[in-house]
C-alpha positions as CSV (number, residue, x, y, z in Angstrom):
1,M,11.1,-48.0,51.3
2,A,8.5,-48.6,54.0
3,L,10.2,-50.6,56.6
4,A,13.8,-51.0,57.8
5,D,15.3,-54.3,56.9
6,T,18.6,-56.2,57.6
7,G,20.2,-54.6,54.5
8,I,20.1,-51.2,56.2
9,G,21.7,-52.0,59.5
10,T,21.4,-53.8,62.8
11,P,18.7,-52.8,65.3
12,A,21.3,-51.0,67.4
13,Q,22.6,-49.1,64.4
14,L,19.1,-48.1,63.3
15,K,18.5,-46.4,66.7
16,D,21.8,-44.4,66.4
17,P,21.5,-40.9,65.0
18,N,25.2,-41.0,64.0
19,Y,24.9,-44.2,61.9
20,T,25.1,-43.9,58.1
21,P,23.3,-46.6,56.2
22,P,24.7,-47.9,52.9
23,I,24.4,-45.0,50.4
24,A,22.2,-47.0,48.0
25,K,19.7,-47.3,50.8
26,A,20.3,-43.9,52.4
27,I,19.5,-41.8,49.2
28,P,15.9,-43.2,48.7
29,L,15.3,-43.0,52.4
30,G,16.3,-39.3,52.4
31,I,14.2,-38.6,49.3
32,Q,11.2,-40.2,51.2
33,H,11.5,-37.5,53.8
34,V,11.4,-34.8,51.1
35,L,8.3,-36.4,49.4
36,A,6.5,-36.5,52.8
37,M,6.9,-32.8,53.4
38,F,7.1,-31.3,49.9
39,V,3.6,-30.1,49.4
40,S,3.2,-28.7,52.9
41,N,6.5,-26.9,52.6
42,V,5.6,-24.9,49.4
43,T,1.9,-24.3,50.2
44,P,2.4,-21.3,52.7
45,A,4.2,-19.3,50.0
46,I,1.4,-20.0,47.5
47,I,-1.2,-18.9,50.1
48,I,0.6,-15.7,51.1
49,A,1.0,-14.7,47.4
50,G,-2.7,-15.4,46.8
51,A,-3.7,-13.3,49.9
52,A,-1.4,-10.4,48.7
53,G,-2.9,-10.5,45.2
54,F,-0.1,-11.8,43.0
55,G,-0.7,-15.5,43.2
56,F,-2.6,-18.0,41.0
57,G,-5.1,-16.6,38.6
58,S,-4.3,-13.0,39.5
59,N,-2.6,-12.2,36.1
60,S,-0.4,-9.9,38.2
61,P,3.0,-8.7,36.7
62,D,4.4,-9.7,40.1
63,F,3.6,-13.4,39.6
64,P,7.3,-14.3,39.2
65,S,7.7,-13.3,42.9
66,L,5.6,-16.3,43.8
67,I,8.0,-18.6,41.9
68,Y,10.9,-17.0,43.8
69,M,9.1,-17.6,47.1
70,I,8.4,-21.2,46.2
71,Q,12.1,-21.6,45.3
72,M,13.2,-20.1,48.6
73,S,10.8,-22.3,50.5
74,M,12.7,-25.4,49.2
75,L,16.2,-23.9,49.5
76,F,15.8,-22.7,53.1
77,A,13.9,-25.8,54.3
78,G,17.0,-27.7,53.2
79,I,19.4,-25.3,54.9
80,A,17.4,-25.2,58.1
81,T,17.3,-29.0,58.1
82,L,21.1,-29.0,57.8
83,F,21.2,-26.8,60.9
84,Q,19.3,-29.6,62.7
85,T,21.1,-32.6,61.4
86,I,24.7,-31.3,61.2
87,G,24.5,-28.3,63.5
88,F,27.2,-25.8,64.5
89,G,28.1,-24.9,68.1
90,P,25.0,-25.1,70.3
91,V,22.7,-24.8,67.2
92,G,21.0,-28.0,66.1
93,A,19.8,-31.1,67.8
94,R,22.0,-33.4,65.7
95,L,18.9,-35.5,65.2
96,P,16.9,-36.5,62.0
97,I,14.7,-33.4,62.2
98,V,13.2,-32.2,58.9
99,Q,12.5,-28.4,58.8
100,G,9.9,-26.8,56.5
101,T,7.7,-23.7,56.1
102,S,5.3,-23.4,59.0
103,F,1.5,-23.3,58.7
104,A,1.3,-21.9,62.2
105,F,2.3,-18.3,61.1
106,L,-0.3,-18.1,58.3
107,P,-3.1,-16.6,60.4
108,I,-0.6,-13.9,61.4
109,M,0.8,-13.3,57.9
110,I,-2.5,-13.2,55.9
111,P,-3.8,-10.0,57.6
112,L,-0.4,-8.4,57.2
113,V,-0.4,-8.8,53.4
114,A,-4.1,-9.0,52.5
115,G,-4.7,-7.3,49.1
116,K,-1.5,-5.2,49.4
117,G,0.7,-6.9,46.8
118,V,4.5,-7.1,46.9
119,E,4.5,-3.8,48.7
120,A,3.5,-5.6,51.9
121,L,6.4,-8.1,51.7
122,P,9.2,-5.8,53.2
123,A,7.3,-5.5,56.4
124,L,6.4,-9.2,56.4
125,F,10.0,-10.3,56.0
126,G,11.2,-7.8,58.6
127,G,8.9,-9.6,61.0
128,V,10.2,-13.0,59.9
129,V,13.8,-12.0,60.5
130,L,13.3,-10.3,63.9
131,G,10.8,-13.0,65.0
132,G,13.3,-15.7,64.1
133,L,16.0,-14.1,66.2
134,F,13.6,-13.9,69.1
135,H,12.6,-17.6,68.4
136,A,16.3,-18.6,68.7
137,S,16.6,-16.8,72.0
138,L,13.9,-19.1,73.4
139,G,16.4,-21.9,73.3
140,T,17.9,-20.6,76.5
141,V,14.6,-20.8,78.4
142,I,12.4,-23.3,76.5
143,G,12.5,-25.7,79.4
144,K,11.2,-23.1,81.8
145,I,8.2,-21.8,79.7
146,R,6.7,-25.1,78.8
147,F,4.5,-25.0,81.9
148,A,2.6,-22.1,80.4
149,L,1.7,-24.0,77.3
150,P,-0.1,-27.2,78.4
151,P,-2.2,-29.3,75.9
152,L,-5.2,-27.1,76.6
153,V,-3.4,-24.1,75.2
154,T,-1.4,-25.8,72.4
155,G,-4.4,-27.9,71.3
156,L,-6.5,-24.8,71.1
157,V,-3.9,-22.9,69.1
158,V,-3.4,-25.7,66.6
159,T,-7.2,-26.1,66.2
160,M,-7.5,-22.3,65.7
161,I,-4.7,-22.5,63.0
162,G,-6.7,-25.1,61.1
163,L,-10.0,-23.3,61.5
164,A,-8.4,-20.1,60.2
165,L,-7.2,-21.9,57.0
166,V,-10.1,-24.1,56.0
167,K,-11.7,-21.2,54.2
168,V,-8.6,-21.0,52.0
169,G,-9.0,-24.6,50.9
170,I,-12.6,-24.1,49.8
171,Q,-11.8,-20.9,47.9
172,Y,-9.0,-22.6,46.1
173,A,-11.1,-25.7,45.2
174,A,-13.8,-23.4,43.8
175,G,-11.4,-21.5,41.5
176,G,-9.3,-19.1,43.7
177,V,-9.9,-15.7,45.1
178,P,-9.5,-13.8,41.7
179,A,-12.4,-15.9,40.3
180,V,-14.8,-15.2,43.2
181,D,-17.1,-12.8,41.2
182,K,-16.8,-14.7,37.9
183,P,-19.2,-17.4,36.6
184,E,-16.7,-20.2,36.7
185,Y,-16.2,-19.8,40.5
186,G,-17.6,-23.0,42.1
187,S,-18.2,-24.7,38.8
188,L,-18.7,-28.4,38.5
189,L,-15.4,-28.6,36.6
190,N,-13.4,-26.9,39.4
191,W,-15.0,-29.0,42.1
192,S,-14.5,-32.2,40.1
193,V,-10.7,-31.7,39.8
194,A,-10.5,-30.8,43.5
195,G,-12.7,-33.9,44.3
196,I,-10.3,-36.2,42.5
197,V,-7.4,-35.0,44.6
198,I,-9.4,-35.6,47.8
199,L,-10.7,-39.1,46.8
200,V,-7.2,-40.3,45.7
201,T,-5.7,-38.9,48.9
202,L,-8.3,-40.5,51.2
203,G,-8.0,-43.8,49.3
204,L,-4.3,-44.0,49.8
205,K,-4.5,-42.9,53.4
206,F,-7.0,-45.6,54.3
207,F,-6.1,-48.5,52.0
208,A,-2.3,-48.1,51.3
209,R,0.7,-48.8,53.5
210,G,4.2,-47.4,53.9
211,M,5.4,-44.6,51.7
212,L,2.2,-44.6,49.5
213,S,0.2,-43.7,52.7
214,V,2.8,-41.1,53.9
215,S,2.8,-39.4,50.4
216,A,-1.0,-39.6,49.9
217,V,-1.4,-35.8,49.5
218,L,1.4,-35.6,47.0
219,I,0.1,-38.5,44.9
220,G,-3.4,-37.1,45.1
221,L,-2.2,-33.8,43.8
222,L,-0.4,-35.6,40.9
223,A,-3.6,-37.4,40.0
224,G,-5.6,-34.2,40.0
225,Y,-2.8,-32.5,38.0
226,A,-3.0,-35.2,35.4
227,V,-6.7,-34.8,35.0
228,A,-6.4,-31.0,34.9
229,Y,-3.8,-31.4,32.2
230,L,-6.1,-33.6,30.1
231,L,-8.8,-30.9,30.5
232,G,-6.6,-28.2,29.3
233,M,-6.2,-26.4,32.6
234,V,-2.4,-26.5,32.7
235,S,-0.1,-23.9,31.1
236,F,3.7,-24.3,30.9
237,A,4.5,-20.7,29.8
238,N,6.2,-19.9,33.2
239,V,8.4,-23.0,32.9
240,E,9.9,-21.9,29.6
241,R,10.7,-18.4,30.9
242,A,12.3,-19.6,34.2
243,A,16.0,-19.7,34.6
244,V,17.9,-23.0,35.0
245,F,19.9,-21.8,38.0
246,Q,19.6,-18.8,40.3
247,V,21.5,-17.8,43.4
248,P,19.2,-16.2,46.0
249,A,19.5,-12.5,46.7
250,P,19.6,-11.1,50.3
251,F,16.7,-8.7,51.0
252,H,15.1,-9.6,47.6
253,F,11.8,-8.1,48.8
254,G,13.4,-5.4,51.0
255,F,13.3,-5.0,54.8
256,E,10.9,-2.9,56.8
257,F,10.1,-2.7,60.5
258,S,6.4,-3.3,61.3
259,L,5.4,-3.5,65.0
260,A,2.4,-5.7,64.1
261,A,4.6,-8.1,62.2
262,V,7.3,-8.3,64.8
263,V,4.9,-8.7,67.7
264,G,2.9,-11.3,65.8
265,F,5.9,-13.4,64.8
266,C,7.5,-13.2,68.3
267,L,4.3,-14.4,70.0
268,M,3.8,-17.2,67.6
269,A,7.5,-18.2,68.2
270,F,6.4,-19.6,71.6
271,V,3.9,-21.9,70.0
272,S,6.3,-23.0,67.3
273,A,9.1,-23.6,69.9
274,V,6.8,-25.9,71.9
275,E,5.8,-27.8,68.7
276,T,9.5,-28.4,68.0
277,V,10.0,-29.7,71.6
278,G,7.2,-32.2,70.9
279,D,8.8,-33.3,67.6
280,V,12.2,-33.8,69.2
281,S,10.7,-35.8,72.0
282,G,8.7,-37.8,69.4
283,I,11.8,-38.6,67.4
284,T,13.9,-39.7,70.4
285,K,11.1,-41.7,71.9
286,G,9.9,-43.4,68.6
287,G,13.3,-43.8,67.0
288,A,15.7,-44.5,69.9
289,G,13.4,-45.4,72.8
290,R,14.6,-42.6,75.1
291,E,13.7,-39.1,76.3
292,A,15.2,-36.1,74.5
293,T,18.1,-34.3,76.4
294,D,18.0,-30.7,77.4
295,K,20.9,-30.0,75.0
296,E,18.9,-31.5,72.1
297,I,15.8,-29.5,72.9
298,A,17.7,-26.3,73.2
299,G,19.7,-27.0,70.0
300,A,16.5,-27.7,68.0
301,T,15.0,-24.4,69.2
302,Y,18.1,-22.5,68.2
303,A,18.1,-24.1,64.8
304,D,14.3,-23.3,64.4
305,G,14.9,-19.6,65.1
306,F,18.2,-19.1,63.2
307,G,16.8,-21.1,60.3
308,T,13.7,-18.7,60.2
309,A,15.8,-15.5,60.5
310,I,18.2,-16.5,57.7
311,A,15.2,-17.6,55.5
312,G,13.6,-14.2,56.0
313,I,16.6,-12.4,54.8
314,F,16.4,-14.2,51.4
315,G,12.6,-14.1,51.0
316,A,11.4,-17.4,52.6
317,L,8.7,-17.8,55.3
318,P,9.2,-19.0,58.9
319,N,10.6,-22.6,59.3
320,T,9.7,-25.2,61.9
321,S,10.2,-28.9,62.5
322,F,7.8,-31.1,60.5
323,S,5.7,-33.5,62.5
324,Q,4.8,-35.8,59.5
325,N,8.5,-36.7,59.2
326,V,8.6,-37.7,62.9
327,G,5.9,-40.3,61.9
328,L,8.0,-41.4,58.9
329,I,11.0,-42.1,61.2
330,A,8.8,-44.2,63.4
331,M,7.5,-46.1,60.3
332,T,11.0,-46.8,58.8
333,G,12.7,-47.3,62.1
334,V,15.8,-45.5,60.7
335,M,17.0,-42.9,63.2
336,S,20.0,-41.7,61.1
337,R,20.5,-38.0,60.9
338,H,22.6,-38.5,57.8
339,V,19.6,-39.9,55.9
340,V,17.8,-36.6,56.5
341,T,20.9,-34.7,55.5
342,I,20.7,-36.3,52.1
343,G,17.0,-35.2,51.8
344,A,18.1,-31.6,52.8
345,I,20.7,-31.6,50.0
346,F,18.0,-32.6,47.6
347,L,15.8,-29.7,48.7
348,I,18.7,-27.3,48.4
349,F,19.3,-28.4,44.8
350,C,15.6,-27.9,44.0
351,G,15.7,-24.5,45.6
352,L,18.6,-23.4,43.3
353,V,16.7,-24.4,40.1
354,P,13.9,-21.9,39.4
355,K,12.4,-24.3,36.9
356,V,11.3,-26.5,39.8
357,G,9.4,-23.6,41.3
358,A,8.0,-22.7,37.9
359,I,6.7,-26.3,37.4
360,I,5.1,-26.2,40.9
361,S,3.4,-22.9,39.8
362,T,1.7,-24.7,36.9
363,V,-0.5,-26.7,39.3
364,P,-4.0,-25.3,38.9
365,I,-5.4,-23.7,42.0
366,E,-8.3,-26.1,42.0
367,V,-5.9,-29.0,42.3
368,L,-4.1,-27.4,45.1
369,G,-7.5,-26.7,46.8
370,G,-8.2,-30.4,47.0
371,G,-4.9,-31.0,48.7
372,V,-5.1,-28.1,51.2
373,I,-8.7,-29.1,52.2
374,V,-7.2,-32.4,53.4
375,M,-4.1,-30.7,54.9
376,F,-5.9,-28.0,56.8
377,G,-8.6,-30.4,58.0
378,M,-5.7,-32.5,59.4
379,V,-4.4,-29.5,61.2
380,V,-7.8,-29.1,62.9
381,A,-7.8,-32.9,63.7
382,A,-4.3,-32.7,65.1
383,G,-5.4,-29.9,67.5
384,I,-8.4,-31.9,68.6
385,S,-6.1,-34.9,69.2
386,M,-4.0,-32.7,71.4
387,L,-7.1,-31.6,73.3
388,S,-7.9,-35.2,74.0
389,D,-5.1,-35.2,76.6
390,V,-6.9,-32.4,78.5
391,D,-8.7,-33.2,81.7
392,W,-12.1,-31.7,80.7
393,N,-13.2,-30.5,84.1
394,R,-15.4,-27.4,84.4
395,R,-12.5,-25.0,84.8
396,N,-10.9,-26.1,81.5
397,M,-14.2,-26.0,79.7
398,V,-14.7,-22.4,80.7
399,I,-11.1,-21.4,79.6
400,F,-11.6,-23.2,76.3
401,A,-15.0,-21.7,75.7
402,V,-14.0,-18.1,76.3
403,A,-10.8,-18.3,74.3
404,L,-12.4,-20.1,71.3
405,S,-15.4,-17.9,71.3
406,L,-13.5,-14.6,71.3
407,G,-10.7,-15.8,69.0
408,L,-12.9,-17.4,66.4
409,G,-15.4,-14.7,66.6
410,L,-12.9,-11.9,65.9
411,Q,-11.5,-13.9,63.0
412,L,-15.0,-14.3,61.5
413,E,-16.0,-10.7,62.1
414,P,-12.9,-8.5,61.7
415,K,-15.0,-5.3,61.2
416,A,-15.9,-5.4,64.9
417,L,-12.4,-4.0,65.5
418,Q,-12.3,-1.4,62.8
419,Y,-11.7,1.5,65.3
420,L,-8.6,-0.1,66.9
421,P,-5.1,1.2,65.8
422,D,-3.8,-0.7,62.8
423,T,-1.2,-2.7,64.7
424,L,-3.6,-3.9,67.3
425,R,-6.3,-4.6,64.8
426,I,-4.1,-6.8,62.7
427,L,-3.0,-8.8,65.7
428,M,-6.5,-9.2,67.1
429,T,-8.2,-10.2,63.8
430,S,-5.8,-13.1,63.4
431,G,-8.0,-14.7,66.1
432,L,-5.1,-16.9,66.9
433,L,-3.2,-14.5,69.2
434,P,-6.2,-13.4,71.3
435,A,-7.3,-17.0,71.7
436,A,-3.8,-18.1,72.8
437,F,-3.3,-15.1,75.1
438,I,-6.7,-15.6,76.8
439,A,-6.1,-19.3,77.3
440,I,-2.6,-18.8,78.7
441,V,-3.7,-16.1,81.1
442,L,-6.8,-17.8,82.3
443,N,-4.9,-21.1,82.7
444,L,-2.4,-19.4,85.0
445,V,-4.8,-17.3,87.1
446,L,-8.0,-19.3,87.5
447,P,-8.3,-21.5,90.5
448,E,-7.8,-25.2,89.9
449,H,-11.5,-26.2,90.5
450,L,-14.8,-24.6,89.6
451,S,-18.0,-25.8,91.2
452,E,-20.9,-27.2,89.2
453,E,-23.0,-24.2,90.1
454,S,-20.4,-21.7,88.7
455,T,-20.6,-23.1,85.2
456,E,-24.2,-24.6,84.9
457,E,-25.8,-21.2,84.2
458,V,-23.6,-20.5,81.2
459,S,-23.7,-24.0,79.6
460,G,-27.3,-24.4,78.9
461,G,-27.4,-27.4,81.3
462,L,-24.6,-29.2,79.4
463,A,-21.8,-28.6,82.0
464,G,-20.5,-32.0,83.0
465,H,-23.1,-33.7,80.8
466,G,-20.7,-36.2,79.4
467,A,-19.5,-37.1,82.9
468,G,-23.0,-37.6,84.0
469,L,-23.7,-40.1,81.2
470,K,-20.6,-42.1,82.2
471,N,-21.9,-42.4,85.7
472,D,-25.4,-43.5,84.5
473,P,-25.9,-47.0,86.0
474,A,-28.1,-47.9,83.0
475,E,-25.1,-47.6,80.6
């Protein structure tokens, strides 16, 4: 259902979060929200398992752990969404906010687990739980710390997240990390399957409307999956072995304190919290034509944090609000939180049925590669879009230059930090945290204006070049 119509409710009702549309309309609207976020929600678990060495193509005896992580991604996205839509006490915005597994934490998590197998997961999930509790505590002060995270900083961070992940998309499309040294890596067959996903996704994004456009990545993956099946690249062995129903187990992967994990998750919580503030504001502005209240912003942050902490206990990765669903609300015009509650219940049902996770695990890595190339590219584009709100004076250019250069450089050349203690090395080689830290500190301490002379010598004559063009009378 692409647009609200008179069969759903009056214009006033559609702007009311507490309104419940007729159930025959509410169910498909709720499932739309799940379809819009489904691929993005399960992808982080697949990436972390791949980085740890028990993911697609690894032939690891621990591969069932990936299926469990996919299952928990769905279950706790649904539970965290209920925290937002229904709420309890001060927790939850009571708005149609869809929660899902966050991409933002991936650059922190990948160095923590790289090549270490399931043995790395207790420390990882220890960080998720403690970082989630810290994230929840930000609900009391979120309004006071927003000044330290202007578009210059948040745009840089989101861009860095995307840049850290684009390599993953290429590796997947070429055949996956386990195939790197094998002849089939980068074969025409692998790239053809990934290319079909990209082409179908782009075609729907540019030429379709409504739900077809919103679900373009999902439909692109289904198209690539169909082609891969016809080419004999799909195996259903895991589906046959998977249980029909499974209750999640607390501390399934164990719990261990790791300073690097806890510090990394706590620092990223600031960025995730600000992202949620933006999503809450986008929902109230786009859906109800008003600003978000302080109570709604605080409640959404509490739900973010507690949703993450509880997810970590059961083996799911950090949760955050999903921005693509904000766009879906603006498209449908339906502001009802109860519609999103229906979507959350559907996610919880999927999370309790391991066969759903097993079916997702049958998707060939090359097919997923086509999807994540688009998704991670969109993360970079979203960061650049946020940066478009920045006043690109010489001061901000210097801040961005230093933060990006150091952050991206450390990410590309991690051996440059081989003599640092393990905890500090893991945090620094993420690239994301040093870039964010430098940008925040420089933004707070540098004077508001830098002269042309102070930047010209380090910019190769390009400082202010764009501004100069605009003032050219010949233009």
